VMD Tcl script that builds the backbone (N, CA, C; Angstrom):
set m [mol new atoms 279]
animate dup $m
set s [atomselect $m all]
$s set {name element resname resid chain x y z} {
  {N N MET 1 A -7.768 6.821 -37.584}
  {CA C MET 1 A -7.009 6.138 -36.810}
  {C C MET 1 A -5.313 6.730 -36.809}
  {N N ILE 2 A -4.721 6.803 -37.525}
  {CA C ILE 2 A -3.203 8.057 -37.515}
  {C C ILE 2 A -3.304 9.051 -36.342}
  {N N ARG 3 A -4.756 9.736 -36.292}
  {CA C ARG 3 A -4.510 10.707 -34.858}
  {C C ARG 3 A -4.699 10.055 -33.884}
  {N N PHE 4 A -5.041 8.642 -33.344}
  {CA C PHE 4 A -5.211 8.126 -32.474}
  {C C PHE 4 A -3.665 7.093 -31.959}
  {N N LEU 5 A -3.410 7.319 -32.309}
  {CA C LEU 5 A -2.108 6.360 -32.413}
  {C C LEU 5 A -1.694 6.876 -31.134}
  {N N PRO 6 A -0.723 8.400 -31.015}
  {CA C PRO 6 A -0.163 8.717 -30.147}
  {C C PRO 6 A -0.855 8.543 -28.573}
  {N N LEU 7 A -2.093 8.668 -28.895}
  {CA C LEU 7 A -2.665 8.367 -27.104}
  {C C LEU 7 A -2.914 6.926 -26.747}
  {N N ILE 8 A -2.982 6.189 -27.942}
  {CA C ILE 8 A -2.945 4.716 -27.362}
  {C C ILE 8 A -1.623 4.483 -26.983}
  {N N ALA 9 A -0.341 5.170 -27.407}
  {CA C ALA 9 A 0.681 4.474 -27.219}
  {C C ALA 9 A 0.841 5.052 -25.789}
  {N N VAL 10 A 0.475 6.271 -25.353}
  {CA C VAL 10 A 0.374 7.169 -23.876}
  {C C VAL 10 A -0.085 6.326 -23.028}
  {N N LEU 11 A -1.082 5.740 -23.230}
  {CA C LEU 11 A -2.077 4.753 -22.588}
  {C C LEU 11 A -2.014 3.912 -22.036}
  {N N ALA 12 A -0.931 2.952 -23.079}
  {CA C ALA 12 A -0.520 1.474 -22.795}
  {C C ALA 12 A 0.674 2.016 -21.584}
  {N N LEU 13 A 1.542 2.662 -21.678}
  {CA C LEU 13 A 2.723 3.188 -20.769}
  {C C LEU 13 A 2.331 3.617 -19.875}
  {N N SER 14 A 1.331 4.182 -19.751}
  {CA C SER 14 A 0.860 4.998 -18.442}
  {C C SER 14 A 0.612 3.562 -17.539}
  {N N GLY 15 A 0.126 2.879 -17.985}
  {CA C GLY 15 A -0.488 1.490 -16.999}
  {C C GLY 15 A 0.432 0.508 -16.572}
  {N N CYS 16 A 1.706 0.469 -16.449}
  {CA C CYS 16 A 2.849 -0.185 -16.298}
  {C C CYS 16 A 3.588 0.526 -14.949}
  {N N ALA 17 A 4.127 -0.231 -14.204}
  {CA C ALA 17 A 4.660 0.061 -12.693}
  {C C ALA 17 A 5.787 -0.233 -13.079}
  {N N THR 18 A 6.788 0.612 -13.133}
  {CA C THR 18 A 7.983 -0.021 -13.234}
  {C C THR 18 A 9.007 0.064 -12.121}
  {N N SER 19 A 10.227 -0.376 -12.294}
  {CA C SER 19 A 11.082 -0.470 -10.831}
  {C C SER 19 A 12.603 -0.222 -11.371}
  {N N GLU 20 A 13.618 0.321 -10.668}
  {CA C GLU 20 A 14.776 0.600 -10.732}
  {C C GLU 20 A 15.667 0.635 -9.222}
  {N N THR 21 A 17.028 -0.060 -9.702}
  {CA C THR 21 A 17.452 -0.371 -8.202}
  {C C THR 21 A 18.016 0.888 -8.099}
  {N N THR 22 A 17.783 1.455 -6.186}
  {CA C THR 22 A 17.988 2.270 -5.299}
  {C C THR 22 A 19.567 1.859 -4.580}
  {N N TYR 23 A 19.718 3.046 -3.827}
  {CA C TYR 23 A 20.964 2.290 -3.028}
  {C C TYR 23 A 20.534 3.260 -1.623}
  {N N LEU 24 A 20.351 2.976 -0.406}
  {CA C LEU 24 A 19.692 2.879 0.274}
  {C C LEU 24 A 20.883 3.691 1.089}
  {N N ASN 25 A 20.658 5.160 2.258}
  {CA C ASN 25 A 21.552 5.671 3.032}
  {C C ASN 25 A 22.495 4.523 3.651}
  {N N ASN 26 A 22.177 3.458 4.236}
  {CA C ASN 26 A 23.149 2.765 5.332}
  {C C ASN 26 A 24.185 1.705 4.106}
  {N N GLY 27 A 23.894 1.911 2.671}
  {CA C GLY 27 A 24.199 0.982 1.689}
  {C C GLY 27 A 23.610 -0.103 0.328}
  {N N GLU 28 A 22.558 -0.810 1.413}
  {CA C GLU 28 A 21.776 -1.182 1.457}
  {C C GLU 28 A 20.808 -1.346 -0.250}
  {N N GLN 29 A 20.853 -2.314 -1.091}
  {CA C GLN 29 A 20.240 -2.258 -1.987}
  {C C GLN 29 A 19.353 -2.256 -2.056}
  {N N GLY 30 A 18.200 -1.519 -2.506}
  {CA C GLY 30 A 16.743 -1.582 -2.798}
  {C C GLY 30 A 16.489 -1.682 -4.398}
  {N N LEU 31 A 14.555 -1.238 -4.062}
  {CA C LEU 31 A 13.964 -1.311 -5.362}
  {C C LEU 31 A 13.273 0.259 -5.270}
  {N N ALA 32 A 13.584 0.475 -6.202}
  {CA C ALA 32 A 12.357 1.874 -6.398}
  {C C ALA 32 A 11.133 2.056 -7.587}
  {N N ILE 33 A 10.295 1.482 -6.765}
  {CA C ILE 33 A 8.874 1.434 -8.238}
  {C C ILE 33 A 8.201 2.252 -8.307}
  {N N ASP 34 A 8.045 2.392 -9.533}
  {CA C ASP 34 A 6.588 3.705 -9.485}
  {C C ASP 34 A 5.557 3.534 -10.244}
  {N N CYS 35 A 4.674 3.478 -9.457}
  {CA C CYS 35 A 3.121 3.067 -10.486}
  {C C CYS 35 A 2.167 4.322 -10.237}
  {N N SER 36 A 2.828 5.283 -10.909}
  {CA C SER 36 A 1.857 6.302 -10.696}
  {C C SER 36 A 0.715 6.235 -11.981}
  {N N GLY 37 A 0.054 7.681 -12.162}
  {CA C GLY 37 A -1.259 7.067 -12.815}
  {C C GLY 37 A -2.192 6.903 -12.212}
  {N N GLU 38 A -3.559 7.009 -13.903}
  {CA C GLU 38 A -4.643 6.649 -13.078}
  {C C GLU 38 A -5.278 5.344 -13.195}
  {N N ALA 39 A -4.082 4.448 -14.166}
  {CA C ALA 39 A -4.622 3.434 -14.170}
  {C C ALA 39 A -3.767 2.645 -13.694}
  {N N ASN 40 A -3.305 2.964 -12.649}
  {CA C ASN 40 A -2.267 2.073 -11.237}
  {C C ASN 40 A -2.885 2.165 -10.395}
  {N N SER 41 A -2.802 1.196 -9.365}
  {CA C SER 41 A -2.977 1.637 -8.036}
  {C C SER 41 A -2.172 0.859 -6.627}
  {N N TRP 42 A -2.337 0.986 -5.752}
  {CA C TRP 42 A -1.381 0.972 -4.806}
  {C C TRP 42 A -0.673 -0.907 -4.829}
  {N N ALA 43 A -1.869 -1.099 -5.383}
  {CA C ALA 43 A -1.714 -2.752 -5.013}
  {C C ALA 43 A -0.676 -3.055 -6.895}
  {N N ALA 44 A -0.356 -2.411 -7.633}
  {CA C ALA 44 A 0.250 -2.206 -8.763}
  {C C ALA 44 A 1.866 -2.285 -8.108}
  {N N CYS 45 A 1.912 -1.435 -7.328}
  {CA C CYS 45 A 2.953 -1.341 -6.716}
  {C C CYS 45 A 3.376 -2.456 -6.052}
  {N N TYR 46 A 2.814 -2.869 -5.208}
  {CA C TYR 46 A 2.949 -4.110 -4.491}
  {C C TYR 46 A 3.345 -5.385 -5.098}
  {N N GLU 47 A 2.225 -5.656 -6.091}
  {CA C GLU 47 A 2.583 -6.825 -7.017}
  {C C GLU 47 A 3.610 -6.264 -7.772}
  {N N LYS 48 A 4.369 -5.284 -8.396}
  {CA C LYS 48 A 5.584 -5.127 -9.147}
  {C C LYS 48 A 6.748 -5.689 -8.045}
  {N N ALA 49 A 6.459 -5.581 -6.729}
  {CA C ALA 49 A 7.302 -5.607 -5.352}
  {C C ALA 49 A 8.183 -6.869 -5.234}
  {N N ASP 50 A 6.386 -7.819 -5.527}
  {CA C ASP 50 A 6.528 -9.129 -5.314}
  {C C ASP 50 A 6.730 -9.893 -6.381}
  {N N ALA 51 A 6.670 -9.342 -7.496}
  {CA C ALA 51 A 7.519 -10.435 -9.359}
  {C C ALA 51 A 8.809 -9.830 -8.982}
  {N N SER 52 A 9.033 -8.340 -8.573}
  {CA C SER 52 A 11.046 -8.308 -8.942}
  {C C SER 52 A 11.282 -9.034 -7.656}
  {N N CYS 53 A 10.963 -9.348 -6.565}
  {CA C CYS 53 A 11.791 -10.069 -5.576}
  {C C CYS 53 A 11.765 -11.559 -5.792}
  {N N ALA 54 A 11.339 -11.888 -6.867}
  {CA C ALA 54 A 11.140 -13.513 -7.273}
  {C C ALA 54 A 10.479 -14.499 -6.068}
  {N N GLY 55 A 9.768 -13.683 -5.347}
  {CA C GLY 55 A 8.912 -14.539 -4.114}
  {C C GLY 55 A 9.487 -14.689 -3.336}
  {N N THR 56 A 10.448 -14.234 -3.032}
  {CA C THR 56 A 11.390 -14.378 -1.984}
  {C C THR 56 A 10.355 -13.469 -0.333}
  {N N GLY 57 A 10.059 -12.485 -1.006}
  {CA C GLY 57 A 9.077 -11.141 0.312}
  {C C GLY 57 A 10.032 -9.876 -0.221}
  {N N TYR 58 A 9.115 -9.193 0.523}
  {CA C TYR 58 A 10.220 -7.914 0.787}
  {C C TYR 58 A 9.817 -7.168 1.737}
  {N N ARG 59 A 10.780 -5.978 1.820}
  {CA C ARG 59 A 10.489 -5.194 3.261}
  {C C ARG 59 A 10.410 -3.570 3.154}
  {N N ILE 60 A 9.410 -3.230 3.332}
  {CA C ILE 60 A 8.510 -1.583 2.534}
  {C C ILE 60 A 9.619 -0.891 3.594}
  {N N VAL 61 A 10.431 0.193 3.046}
  {CA C VAL 61 A 11.169 0.651 3.382}
  {C C VAL 61 A 10.384 2.337 3.411}
  {N N GLY 62 A 9.987 2.910 2.312}
  {CA C GLY 62 A 9.482 4.016 2.390}
  {C C GLY 62 A 8.421 4.095 1.353}
  {N N THR 63 A 7.042 5.114 1.508}
  {CA C THR 63 A 6.420 5.479 0.551}
  {C C THR 63 A 5.950 7.180 -0.146}
  {N N ASP 64 A 5.793 7.464 -1.127}
  {CA C ASP 64 A 5.335 8.316 -1.269}
  {C C ASP 64 A 4.152 8.665 -2.327}
  {N N GLY 65 A 2.853 9.305 -2.208}
  {CA C GLY 65 A 2.132 9.653 -2.985}
  {C C GLY 65 A 1.415 10.826 -3.124}
  {N N THR 66 A 0.396 11.055 -3.773}
  {CA C THR 66 A -0.685 12.011 -4.630}
  {C C THR 66 A -1.361 12.165 -2.910}
  {N N PRO 67 A -1.774 12.375 -1.935}
  {CA C PRO 67 A -2.598 12.325 -0.970}
  {C C PRO 67 A -4.109 12.669 -1.469}
  {N N ALA 68 A -5.047 11.418 -0.958}
  {CA C ALA 68 A -6.643 11.756 -1.223}
  {C C ALA 68 A -7.548 13.119 -1.759}
  {N N PRO 69 A -8.006 13.373 -2.756}
  {CA C PRO 69 A -8.675 14.692 -2.348}
  {C C PRO 69 A -9.634 15.114 -1.318}
  {N N GLU 70 A -10.036 16.165 -1.413}
  {CA C GLU 70 A -11.194 16.796 -0.578}
  {C C GLU 70 A -12.662 16.133 -1.505}
  {N N GLU 71 A -13.239 15.879 -0.330}
  {CA C GLU 71 A -14.847 15.954 -1.245}
  {C C GLU 71 A -14.757 17.491 -1.767}
  {N N SER 72 A -15.234 18.446 -1.172}
  {CA C SER 72 A -14.899 20.078 -2.192}
  {C C SER 72 A -13.950 19.952 -3.401}
  {N N ASP 73 A -12.868 19.314 -3.418}
  {CA C ASP 73 A -12.363 19.013 -4.932}
  {C C ASP 73 A -13.062 18.222 -5.605}
  {N N LYS 74 A -13.845 17.375 -5.609}
  {CA C LYS 74 A -13.881 16.328 -6.745}
  {C C LYS 74 A -15.047 17.050 -7.306}
  {N N THR 75 A -15.281 16.331 -8.703}
  {CA C THR 75 A -16.305 17.255 -9.589}
  {C C THR 75 A -17.561 16.082 -9.685}
  {N N LEU 76 A -18.274 16.666 -9.024}
  {CA C LEU 76 A -19.847 15.956 -8.807}
  {C C LEU 76 A -19.021 14.217 -8.143}
  {N N GLY 77 A -18.527 14.697 -7.003}
  {CA C GLY 77 A -18.507 13.357 -6.468}
  {C C GLY 77 A -17.160 12.193 -7.094}
  {N N VAL 78 A -16.396 12.662 -7.611}
  {CA C VAL 78 A -15.476 11.878 -8.980}
  {C C VAL 78 A -14.222 12.908 -8.910}
  {N N ASP 79 A -12.936 12.218 -8.545}
  {CA C ASP 79 A -11.778 12.637 -8.439}
  {C C ASP 79 A -11.129 12.725 -9.947}
  {N N VAL 80 A -11.743 14.034 -10.904}
  {CA C VAL 80 A -11.386 13.897 -12.119}
  {C C VAL 80 A -10.209 14.638 -12.325}
  {N N GLY 81 A -9.276 14.403 -13.508}
  {CA C GLY 81 A -8.304 14.933 -13.910}
  {C C GLY 81 A -6.821 15.232 -13.167}
  {N N ASN 82 A -6.993 14.474 -11.952}
  {CA C ASN 82 A -5.902 14.715 -11.073}
  {C C ASN 82 A -5.311 13.894 -11.395}
  {N N TYR 83 A -3.530 13.602 -11.604}
  {CA C TYR 83 A -2.831 13.140 -11.902}
  {C C TYR 83 A -2.287 12.315 -10.698}
  {N N LYS 84 A -2.098 10.960 -10.563}
  {CA C LYS 84 A -1.765 10.073 -9.228}
  {C C LYS 84 A -0.432 10.120 -9.459}
  {N N ASN 85 A 0.596 10.532 -7.944}
  {CA C ASN 85 A 2.105 9.761 -8.051}
  {C C ASN 85 A 1.928 8.413 -6.787}
  {N N ARG 86 A 2.383 7.771 -6.834}
  {CA C ARG 86 A 2.766 6.561 -5.922}
  {C C ARG 86 A 3.910 5.602 -6.347}
  {N N SER 87 A 4.853 6.059 -5.669}
  {CA C SER 87 A 6.120 5.273 -5.241}
  {C C SER 87 A 6.376 4.737 -4.045}
  {N N VAL 88 A 6.814 3.742 -4.132}
  {CA C VAL 88 A 7.566 3.037 -2.890}
  {C C VAL 88 A 8.800 2.235 -3.196}
  {N N VAL 89 A 9.472 2.198 -2.064}
  {CA C VAL 89 A 11.133 1.789 -2.053}
  {C C VAL 89 A 10.596 0.711 -0.812}
  {N N VAL 90 A 11.626 -0.721 -1.995}
  {CA C VAL 90 A 11.301 -1.803 -1.348}
  {C C VAL 90 A 13.014 -2.223 -1.047}
  {N N VAL 91 A 13.129 -3.124 -0.162}
  {CA C VAL 91 A 14.441 -4.124 0.062}
  {C C VAL 91 A 13.639 -5.521 0.229}
  {N N CYS 92 A 14.241 -6.437 -1.067}
  {CA C CYS 92 A 14.217 -7.824 -1.073}
  {C C CYS 92 A 14.832 -8.870 0.281}
  {N N LYS 93 A 13.934 -9.336 0.544}
  {CA C LYS 93 A 14.324 -10.479 1.409}
  {C C LYS 93 A 15.620 -11.519 1.116}
}
mol reanalyze $m
mol bondsrecalc $m
mol representation Tube
mol addrep $m
């Protein structure tokens, strides 16, 4: 059981979307939200944005992410072992 503790900790941490305050070029304050990893999705980014903006709504300023793999890059039709990068920058209304 002790051998699996670090693995469990990594898996638990990889399932959370994180956000931090950022400033846009025009001086406006926004949130940079990271929801990378296999356990997350774009929906996790948008849920974190909604929760961080306390239900007032938000405007998406930019997104960045790992493109979907080609069918020829998949193993038996499944995307295996590729780390997914997903991030979005939003401004609360």
